[in-house]
C-alpha positions in Angstrom: 28.8 -15.8 -1.2 29.3 -18.0 2.1 25.9 -18.1 3.7 26.3 -21.4 5.4 28.3 -20.1 8.2 25.5 -17.8 9.4 22.7 -20.2 8.9 24.3 -22.6 11.0 24.9 -19.9 13.4 21.4 -19.0 13.4 20.2 -22.8 13.9 22.2 -23.1 16.9 20.7 -19.9 18.6 17.0 -20.6 17.9 17.1 -24.7 18.0 18.3 -27.4 20.6 21.0 -29.6 19.4 18.7 -32.3 19.2 15.9 -30.6 17.1 14.6 -31.7 14.0 14.4 -28.2 13.2 17.8 -27.6 13.4 19.0 -28.9 9.9 16.3 -26.6 8.1 17.2 -23.8 9.6 21.1 -24.4 9.0 20.6 -25.4 5.4 18.2 -22.6 4.3 19.1 -19.6 2.5 16.8 -17.2 4.2 18.9 -14.1 2.6 17.4 -15.5 -0.8 14.2 -14.6 0.6 14.5 -11.2 2.0 16.6 -9.5 -0.8 15.1 -5.9 0.1 13.2 -5.0 3.3 12.3 -1.9 5.6 13.9 -0.7 8.6 12.1 1.7 10.9 13.5 5.4 11.1 13.2 7.4 14.8 10.8 9.8 13.0 8.2 6.7 12.5 8.8 6.2 8.8 10.8 3.3 6.9 14.4 3.2 5.2 14.8 1.1 2.4 17.6 -1.7 2.5 18.9 -3.6 -0.6 20.8 -6.6 0.4 23.1 -6.5 -2.4 24.3 -2.8 -1.8 25.6 -4.0 1.7 26.1 -8.1 1.6 27.4 -7.8 4.9 24.6 -6.3 6.4 22.4 -8.4 4.4 23.8 -11.3 6.0 23.7 -9.9 9.3 20.1 -8.9 8.9 19.0 -12.1 7.4 20.6 -14.8 9.7 19.3 -12.4 12.7 16.6 -13.6 15.1 14.3 -10.8 14.2 11.8 -10.0 11.9 12.5 -8.0 8.8 9.4 -5.9 7.7 9.1 -6.5 3.6 6.0 -4.6 2.9 4.5 -1.1 4.5 1.4 -0.3 3.5 1.0 -1.5 -0.2 4.4 -0.8 -0.8 6.5 -4.0 -0.9 10.4 -3.4 -0.6 10.6 -5.3 -4.2 8.7 -2.6 -5.8 10.4 0.5 -4.2 12.9 2.9 -5.9 16.3 3.1 -4.3 16.7 5.5 -1.5 12.7 5.2 -1.2 11.0 6.0 2.1 7.5 4.5 3.1 4.8 5.2 5.6 2.2 3.5 7.3 1.7 0.1 9.0 3.7 -3.0 8.1 1.6 -5.3 6.1 4.1 -8.4 5.4 7.4 -9.7 7.1 9.8 -12.2 7.4 9.0 -13.8 10.7 11.9 -14.0 13.2 13.1 -17.5 12.8 12.8 -18.5 16.6 9.0 -18.0 16.5 8.7 -19.7 13.3 10.5 -22.6 15.1 8.0 -22.6 18.1 4.9 -22.2 15.8 6.5 -25.4 14.0 6.8 -27.4 17.4 3.4 -26.2 18.5 1.9 -27.7 15.3 3.4 -31.1 16.1 4.4 -32.2 12.5 5.2 -35.6 11.6 6.2 -37.5 8.5 3.7 -38.1 6.1 1.1 -35.3 7.2 0.0 -32.7 4.8 0.5 -28.8 6.5 -1.3 -25.9 5.4 0.9 -22.8 5.9 -1.7 -20.0 6.3 0.5 -16.7 5.8 3.3 -17.4 3.2 4.8 -13.8 3.9 8.7 -14.4 2.9 8.2 -18.0 2.7 10.7 -18.6 5.8 8.2 -21.3 7.4 7.2 -22.8 4.1 11.1 -23.6 3.4 11.5 -25.1 6.6 8.4 -27.0 6.6 9.4 -28.4 2.9 12.7 -29.4 3.9 11.1 -31.3 6.8 8.3 -33.2 5.5 8.8 -32.7 1.7 7.4 -30.2 -0.8 4.4 -32.5 -1.5 3.2 -32.2 1.7 3.1 -28.3 2.4 0.5 -26.0 1.0 1.1 -22.2 1.7 -1.2 -19.5 1.2 -1.3 -15.7 1.3 -3.9 -13.1 0.3 -1.4 -11.4 -1.7 -0.7 -12.9 -4.9 2.9 -11.2 -5.1 3.9 -12.7 -1.9 3.1 -16.3 -2.9 4.3 -15.9 -6.5 7.8 -14.7 -5.0 8.0 -17.6 -2.4 7.5 -20.0 -5.1 10.4 -18.4 -7.3 12.7 -18.2 -4.6 12.2 -21.6 -2.9 12.1 -23.5 -6.5 16.1 -22.7 -6.9 16.5 -24.4 -3.1 14.8 -27.3 -4.6 11.2 -26.7 -2.9 8.2 -26.7 -5.0 5.3 -27.0 -2.3 1.8 -25.5 -3.8 1.0 -22.1 -3.1 -2.3 -20.5 -3.2 -3.4 -16.8 -3.4 -6.5 -16.6 -1.6 -8.3 -15.1 1.5 -8.3 -17.7 4.1 -11.0 -16.2 6.0 -13.6 -16.6 3.1 -12.5 -20.5 1.6 -9.7 -22.5 2.3 -10.2 -25.7 -0.7 -8.9 -28.9 0.5 -8.3 -30.4 4.0 -5.3 -30.9 5.8 -3.5 -32.7 9.0 -2.0 -29.6 10.1 -2.8 -25.9 10.1 -0.2 -23.5 11.2 -1.0 -19.5 10.9 1.5 -17.0 11.4 -1.1 -14.4 11.0 -3.5 -13.3 13.7 -6.9 -15.1 13.0 -10.1 -13.4 13.5 -12.6 -15.4 15.8 -16.1 -15.9 14.3 -17.5 -16.6 10.8 -14.1 -15.9 9.1 -12.7 -18.8 11.1 -15.0 -21.2 9.8 -12.8 -22.0 6.3 -9.9 -22.7 8.6 -11.8 -25.4 11.0 -13.7 -26.9 7.9 -10.2 -27.5 6.2 -8.7 -29.4 9.2 -9.3 -33.0 9.0 -10.6 -35.1 11.9 -7.9 -35.8 14.2 -5.7 -33.0 12.9 -4.2 -30.5 15.1 -3.7 -26.5 14.6 -1.3 -24.0 16.1 -2.6 -20.4 15.5 -2.8 -16.8 16.9 -6.1 -15.2 17.7 -6.6 -11.7 16.0 -5.6 -8.7 17.6 -4.2 -10.5 20.9 -1.0 -12.4 21.6 -2.5 -15.7 22.3 -1.4 -19.2 21.0 -4.0 -21.6 20.6 -3.8 -25.1 20.0 -6.0 -28.0 19.5 -7.1 -31.4 17.7 -10.2 -31.7 15.6 -12.6 -34.3 17.5 -15.5 -36.1 15.7 -17.9 -33.6 16.7 -16.1 -31.2 14.6 -14.8 -28.7 17.6 -11.0 -28.1 18.0 -10.4 -28.8 21.3 -7.1 -27.7 23.1 -5.2 -24.9 25.0 -4.2 -21.5 25.1 -0.4 -21.9 25.2 2.0 -20.3 28.1 3.7 -18.9 25.0 2.6 -15.5 23.2 3.3 -14.2 19.5 2.8 -10.9 17.8 1.6 -11.7 14.4 -0.2 -9.0 11.8 -3.9 -9.7 11.7 -5.6 -10.9 8.4 -6.4 -8.2 5.9 -8.6 -8.8 2.7 -7.4 -5.5 1.0 -4.0 -4.2 -0.3 -3.6 -2.3 2.8 -5.2 -2.6 6.4 -8.3 -0.2 6.5 -7.5 3.1 8.5 -9.0 3.4 12.2 -11.5 6.2 11.5 -10.4 9.6 13.0 -13.5 10.1 14.6 -12.8 7.3 17.2 -9.8 9.2 18.8 -11.2 12.5 18.2 -12.9 12.7 21.3 -10.2 10.8 23.0 -7.8 13.7 22.1 -9.9 16.6 22.5 -13.1 16.0 25.2 -13.0 16.5 29.0 -15.6 13.7 28.7 -18.4 12.6 31.0 -16.3 11.3 33.8 -12.7 12.8 35.1 -11.0 10.5 37.5 -7.4 9.6 39.0 -6.5 6.3 37.8 -4.9 3.6 40.0 -1.9 2.5 38.3 0.6 4.2 35.9 0.1 4.9 32.3 0.8 1.5 30.0 1.4 1.2 26.2 -0.9 -1.4 25.8 0.4 -2.2 22.4 3.6 -3.9 24.3 1.8 -5.2 27.1 0.6 -8.5 25.4 -1.3 -10.1 28.3 -3.2 -6.9 29.4 -4.1 -6.4 25.5 -4.9 -9.6 24.8 -7.5 -9.7 28.2 -9.0 -6.5 27.0 -9.5 -7.8 23.5 -11.2 -11.0 24.8 -13.4 -9.0 27.5 -14.3 -5.9 25.3 -13.1 -6.6 21.6 -12.7 -4.2 19.0 -10.9 -1.5 21.4 -8.3 0.6 19.1 -5.2 2.0 20.7 -2.8 4.7 20.7 0.0 6.1 23.0 2.4 8.9 23.2 5.4 9.7 25.1 6.8 13.1 25.3 10.1 13.2 27.5 8.5 12.0 30.9 4.6 12.5 29.9 3.1 9.7 29.0 -0.7 9.5 27.4 -3.0 6.4 26.4 -5.4 6.4 24.2 -8.5 4.0 24.1 -11.5 4.1 21.8 -14.2 1.9 20.6 -16.4 1.9 17.6 -19.6 2.1 19.8 -18.3 5.7 21.0 -16.8 4.7 23.9 -13.3 6.5 24.6 -11.1 7.0 27.3 -7.7 9.1 27.8 -5.0 8.5 30.5 -2.4 11.0 31.1 0.7 11.5 33.7 4.3 12.0 34.4 6.1 8.9 34.4 4.6 6.6 36.9 2.4 8.7 38.7 -1.2 8.1 39.0 -3.0 9.5 36.0 -5.4 11.6 35.2 -8.1 9.6 33.1 -11.0 11.3 31.1 -13.8 8.7 29.9 -16.9 9.1 27.7 -19.6 6.8 25.9 -21.5 4.1 26.9 -18.6 1.9 28.5 -16.0 3.1 30.6 -12.9 2.0 28.8 -9.9 2.5 31.2 -12.2 1.4 34.1 -12.4 -1.9 32.4 -8.5 -2.0 31.8 -7.7 -1.3 35.6 -10.1 -4.1 37.0 -8.1 -6.4 34.3 -4.9 -4.8 36.0 -6.1 -5.4 39.4 -6.9 -9.0 39.0 -3.4 -9.3 37.2 -1.8 -7.7 40.5 -4.3 -9.7 42.9 -4.0 -13.1 41.6 -0.3 -12.6 40.1 -1.7 -13.9 36.6 -4.9 -13.5 34.3 -6.6 -16.7 33.4 -5.8 -16.6 29.7 -2.5 -18.7 29.3 -3.2 -22.2 30.0 -6.8 -21.9 29.9 -9.2 -24.7 28.0 -10.0 -23.4 24.4 -12.7 -24.9 22.2 -13.3 -23.6 18.7 -16.7 -24.6 17.2 -17.5 -25.1 13.7 -19.2 -21.8 13.5 -15.7 -20.1 14.2 -16.2 -19.0 18.0 -13.8 -19.6 20.2 -14.8 -20.7 23.4 -12.1 -20.0 26.9 -12.4 -21.5 30.2 -10.2 -21.7 33.2 -11.6 -22.6 36.6 -14.9 -20.6 36.9 -13.6 -17.7 34.2 -15.3 -18.1 30.7 -15.1 -16.0 27.8 -16.2 -16.2 24.0 -14.7 -14.7 21.1 -16.4 -14.1 17.9 -19.8 -13.5 19.3 -21.8 -10.5 17.6 
């Protein structure tokens, strides 16, 4: 199968002509890392795709700049029966190559530096890094033993034999590294301690903060803090998980949001927004009010957004298209009011203080953000 021309085309699309990552992308048989994958149906379910059943589609999918979902819930595409369907949330993927390259650039890799690739997935970043640095300088970890095993078996014939570890990186990370790149959303707080501890003094990390789209980069100083910035770049990665699947959001969180009139009914200032796809708004809401869960429905021109928090707070905003919504809220916090304050700041100042802010990650895993007079800490209980 002539895959090289497809890989070269992809490399030209996602890297610059003088980039050090052009050759790794152009010479990596990405399709061999993704023999099967899931595609989303309009109904919300997932359809299995098997590469060998349609080689042309396989080449198109594997060498396009998009993420391919490889695991839904507990079912990996490799283990699904032909004609299978899956239901649930994605739990692993082959990340789109342009984002992989961006994260590698944020990591500032160089010859002789040891890299920890946190979140093996299908093994794409591991392959690019091993070709660039040499397998002996790359360690890749994932919570799912099958993912690390499959990646190791698929990379070996390509001549790559990095170290693979199946472990929960929010609990412990053996060894120390000059560079850490995480392609999974890392939670702030105690779960971030092992990663900070595994970064050598003078080393650099590039991560996304869990439940946000914020990319944080920084260097580890002698005091033990990692000091850097929130990049003017964003990425949406799956958050870490400790089990075979993500724990379901408790039904009770959205029951009131869907059914109750609430303690306060008002008219909102701004149109209903799908927060899951409004990355900057979603990120700021998570930083200011951590733990808010989201849901969104659109039927014809009618749009409804739901917010729910474990403390019992909830909000429902409904409207036709861009008309001011009717807002119902209840519980100890007014979640939609909080969101509208964020949107007012965005509209007034033209931006939020997140991107470009100073970031300091302390050894306890707390992430301290600041820009001008604005301050926030993620991970504090």
